[in-house]
N, C-alpha and C positions, 0 to 999 in steps of 0.2 A: 033587173036593175039593182035591187037590194043586195043580191048576191055579189054583183060586181063591186058595189061600194064597200061591202064588208071585206072583200079580198084586198081592196086598196088600203083600207084602214089597217088591216092586219099586217100588210107588208110594210106600211109606214112605221108601225109600232116595232116591228122586228128590226128595221133599219135604225130607229132611234135607240133601241136597246144595244145594237151592235156598236153604234157611235159612242154611247155612254160607256160601254164596256171597254172600248178602245181607248177612250180618254182616261178612264181609271187605270188602265194598264200602263199608259205613258206616265201618268203621275206617280204610280207606284214604282215603276221602273226608274224614273228620275230620282225619287226619294231614296231608293236603294243605292243608286250610284253616288248620291251626295253623302249618304251615311258611310259608304265604303271609302269615299275620298276623305271625309272627316276622320274616320278611324285610322286611315293611313297617315294623315298629318300628325295626329296625336301619338301614334306609334313611333314615328320618326323623332318627335320631340322627346318621347320617353327614352328611346335608344340614345339620343344625344346626351340627355342628362345622366344616364347610366354610364356612358363612355367617358364623360368628363369626370365623373366621380371616381371611376376606376383609374383613369390616367393620373388624376391629381394625387391619388393615394399610392398607386403601385408604380407608375412611371413606365418608361420603355428602356429595356436593356439593363446592363449591369450598373450603369451610372444613374438609373432611375430618372432619365430625362423627362421633364414635364411634371414631375411629382413635387409635392410640398417638401419632401426631404432633400430636394436638390436646390431649394431656394436659399440664396446667400443671406446671411444674417449680419446686421451691423454690430458695432461695438456695444450699443446699449442693450442688445439682446444676447449676444454670445460672449461678451467680455473680451478683453485684449488690451492693446496699447495704442495710445494716440500721441503723436509727436507733431509739434508745430515748428516749422523752419521759417527763417526769414533771410532773404538775400542780403549780404553785407555790401550793399551798393546803393547809392542814391537813386539812380534811374536804371531800370532793367527792361530790356526789350522783350517782345513776345517770343522771339527765337531763343533767347537765352533761358526764359522760363520754361519753354517747351523742352529744351535740352536738359534742364535740371529735372523735370518730371520724368523724362525718358531715362535719365541716369538712375534715379531712385527706384523707378518701377523695375528696371533691369536688375538691380541688386535685390529687390524683394523677390522677383521670380527666381533668381539664382539661389536664394535661400529656401525655395519651395514654399514661400508664403503666397500661394496662388490666390487666396481670398483677400489679400491686402489691396488697398487702393491709395492712390496719390491724387489729391485734388488741389487746385489752386484757390487761394483765398486772398482776395484783394489784389493789389498791384504786384507785390513781391513776397508773398507768403505761400507756403505749401503745407497742407495737412496730410499726414500719413496715418492711416488707420490699419492696424494689423490685428485682426480677430484671432483669438486662440493663443496669444502670446501673453505671458504673465510678467516678464521682467522687461521694463522699459529701457533700462540702462544697457542690458545685453542686446536688445534690438537696435539701439543706437550704434553700438560697436559694430554690429553686423552691417548696418546700412552705411555707416561712415558719413562724412560731411562733404568732402570734395573728391572728384575723380582724379586719378593719377594716370595720365595718358603719356605714352612714350613711343618712339620709333627705335627699334633695335635691329642690329644685324644678326646674322646666323649664329654668332658666338654669344649673343645676349648683351652685347655692348650697346648702351644707350647713345643714339646718334643725335636726337633732338627730342624735346618734350612738348606736351600738348599746348602749353601757353604760347608756342610759336605758330600755332595754326590759327589763321585769321578767320577762316570759314570752311565749312564742309557742307555740300549740298548734293541731293539726288538729281541726276541729269539723265536724259535719254538721248542717245545718238549713236553714231558709228564708232565701234571700238575695235574693228579689225579691217583688214584689207578687203574682205569679202563684201563690205558695205552693209552688214546687217546691223540694224539699230536695236539697242537693248539698254536697260538701265545700268548706270554706273554711278560712282561717287566721285565728285570733283573736289579737290583740295586747293586751298589758297593759303600761302604762308605769309607771315610777317617778313619784314626786311631781314631780320636776324635769322629767321627760319629759312628764308630763301637761300641765303648763303650756305647754311649748314646742310640743307637738303641737297643743294647742288653738289657739295663735296661728298655727301653720303651716297648719292646715286652714282657719282663718278667712280667711287671706290668699290661699288657693289654691283656692277653690270653683270647680268646673268645670275645674280643671287637674289635671295628674298630679303625684303625689309619688312619686319613684322610690326604691325600697329597693335600695341598692347594697352589694354585698359584694365586697371586694377588686377594686374598679373594674369589677365585672360586675353588671349590673342583674338582680336576682332577681325583682322584680315592680314594676309601675308603675301602681297603681290610680288611678282618677280620684276626686277628692274631691267628694262630693255635698253634704255639709253640714259645718258646724263640729262638731268632736268635743271635748267638754269633760270627759267622765267618765274619760279615761285608757284607754279601751278602743277598739280599732279592729278592723275586719274587712277582710281581703283576699280578694276574690273573683275569679273568672276562669275558671269552668268547669273547676276542677281535677278530676283523678282523685284517689282517696284517696291513692295513692302520691305524686303530685305535691304534694298539700297537706302531707303528712307531711314530704317532702323540703324544701319551702320553709320550714316551721316549724323544722326542724332547722337549716337554714342561718342563719335569723335568730337562733335560740338560740346557735348557734356564734359568731355575731358579737357576742353580748353576754356571752361567757364572763367571769366575774369572776376569772379567773386566767390566768397565762401558762403556756406549755408549755416547760419547760426541757429541754435536751438532756443526757441522762446519758451516752450512749455512741453512737458512730457507728463503723462499720467497713465495710471493703470486703471482699467475698468474691470472689477471683479466678476468672475464667472457666475458667482451666486447672485449678484445683483442683476446680471443679464438674464439669467434663468428666471428669476422672479418677474422681471419686466416682461419677458416673453409670455410667461404663463398668465400674468395679469392682462396683458394686451389681447391675447387670444380669447380669454374669457369675456372681456369687455366687448370685443368684436362679435363673438358668438351670441351674447345676450342681446346686443343691439340689433343684430340681424333677425333673431327669433322674435323680438318685439315687433319689428317691422312686418314680418310675415303674418303674425297673429292679428295685427291691426288691419292689414289689407283684407284678411279673410273675414274678420268681424264686420267691417264696414261695407265691403263690396261683394261679399259672398262669392257667387260663381265667378264674377270678374276678378275678385281678389284671389281666388284660387288660380286663375290663369296668370295673374301678375306674380304670385308666389312661385309658380312653376318656372316662369321666365327668370325670376331672381335667383333661383337655385342654379339654373343654367349659367347665369351671369357670374355667380361666385365660382363655379367650376372653371369658366373661361379665364377669370381673373387669376386664379391660382396657377393655372397652366401657363398663362402669359408671364407671370412673375418668374417662374422657373425657366422657361424657354429664353426669355430676354435677359436672364442673369441680372435681374434687378436686386440690389442689396436692400433687404427689408429691415426697416428700423421701427421703433415704437411710433413715431409720427407717421410712418408709412402705413401702419395698421389703421391709424386714424383716417388717413386718406382713403383707404379701402371702404371703411364704414361710411364715410361721407359720400362716396360715389354710389354706395347702395341706396342711401337716402335720396340722391338725385335720380336714380333709376326709378324709385317709387314715385317721386314727384312727377316724372314724365308719364307714368301710368295713371296717376290721379288726374292730370290734365286731360288725357285721352278719355278716361271714363266719364268725366264731367261733361265733355263735349258730346259723348254718346248719349248721356241722359237728356241733354238739351234736344238732340235730334229725336229721341223717342217721345218727349213731351210735345214736340211739334207734329207728331203723328206719323213719322216715318217708320218703315218696317225695321226689324232688328238688323238685317243685313245692311240696309242702307245706312242705319245709324252707326254701325261699326265702320263702314267705309268713310262716311263723312266725318265721324269723330276723329279718326286717324288723320284725315286730310286737313281738317281745321286745326288740329293740335300740333301738327308738324312744324309750322313756322315758329311757334312759341317754344317748342322743345329745342329746336336747333339754335335759336337765339340765346336761350338760357344756358345751354351747354357750351356753345362756342365762346361766350363771354367768360365763363368759368375756366374753359380750356386756355384762353389767352392769359388769364390771371395765373394759372398754374405754370404756364410756360415762362412768364416773367419771374416767378419764384424760382424755377429751375435754373434760369439764366443768371440771375443775380444772387440767388441764395447760396448758402454753403452748408456743409454737413447734413444734419438731419432735416433741414428745411428742403434740401434737394430730394431726400427720400420721400418726404410728404408729397412734393410736387410730382415726382415720378409716378407713384401709385395713384394719385388723383387723376393725372392725365390718362393713364391706361384705363382707369375705372370709368372716366367720362366717356371715352370712345366706346368701350364695351357696353356701358349702360345704354347709350343711344342705340346701339345695334340691337340689344335685347328688347328694349322698349318698343322700337319701331317695327322690327321684323319678327322676333321670336314671340312676343306677346300677341301680335296680330295673327300669326299662324295658329297659335294655340286657341285663340278665340274663334277663329273661323272653323277649326276642327270641332270645337264644342258645339257651335251652331249647327254644323252639318249633321252631327249625330243626334241633334234634338235637345241639347241641354238648354 
């Protein structure tokens, strides 16, 4: 009997040992898997940070797409010329202002001033910024003040001028007997232009009538029949963009007003270089102070936030380059401000996590609940700031728009890094046992 009881007890002990060993094996195996997962997450974040650093410095291809060297600089950073025009007319329509912008932008492109920009200010003013140009008067001569549009025959004789065009618009419809719809430009003439155009088309059937803007041929359609109703159609297998551009150029040539120069000024390259150097130093110092503050106050959590902020800065630089945003001195301020907002989101998350830990929850639960509870406050704060930046961009002019642009981009990216990147880094650190 004792022998039987002894055997039973021994077998139970063996079973218990096996169960205990199996349980430890599962725990150890699960811990190994979690550490592997955490290590992979941190490795991915490290690769992302390195890739953004390389891309922002080196770029892609010969043009260094995505690099800081490909970021457009405003007048306050690179120097150049600024000209302020005003329409010589009491009331100006939206179409007329759009045509004037198209006219000046076309002349800037024709002079290879690809970095130059034309922006509307108020109801009837236009601001032209030309970086890299030193002589304002020479730039004005190149741009000119009004467009000279004319219709000429094959011998160069002027048949009618741009002031006889009442309207020019892009249309889409059938332009041939095959019934294929494609973009074209429709012209409408004034009464005087109607009569002259009817005579011109009657005398040039089967020949070309060239539409010339500033001595450059915009289009040269062949006259198929006499046109007496004052309406004409320019075809030529246009894309929608080409048809709209041609219509804008023709409208620009028929502007019923002059563009008067209100102000012109030179921004010295030395001043711009100093402003860029000072702005970059201020931005770098501000970001470094923020990184040190987070590390000192939140330690391991601060390290995760700093990691996410480095990724954020890389994303911001690449976005400025890819989106062709013109960087100004106030724009640098917008970037630094958005960095502060990204840190603010992390602070809110970390404080919520502390509350969860004080309540007795585990670290993983505290991380999950901290992000969940902080999310509404982060979204509300960033969305309201985004709305304010949008209003600044819509109503602002000049450098105010530059500030609003970088602030909007920064807010969107800071929300992404605070909510997703920081969380992934924290989870990876927890998995590996930090």
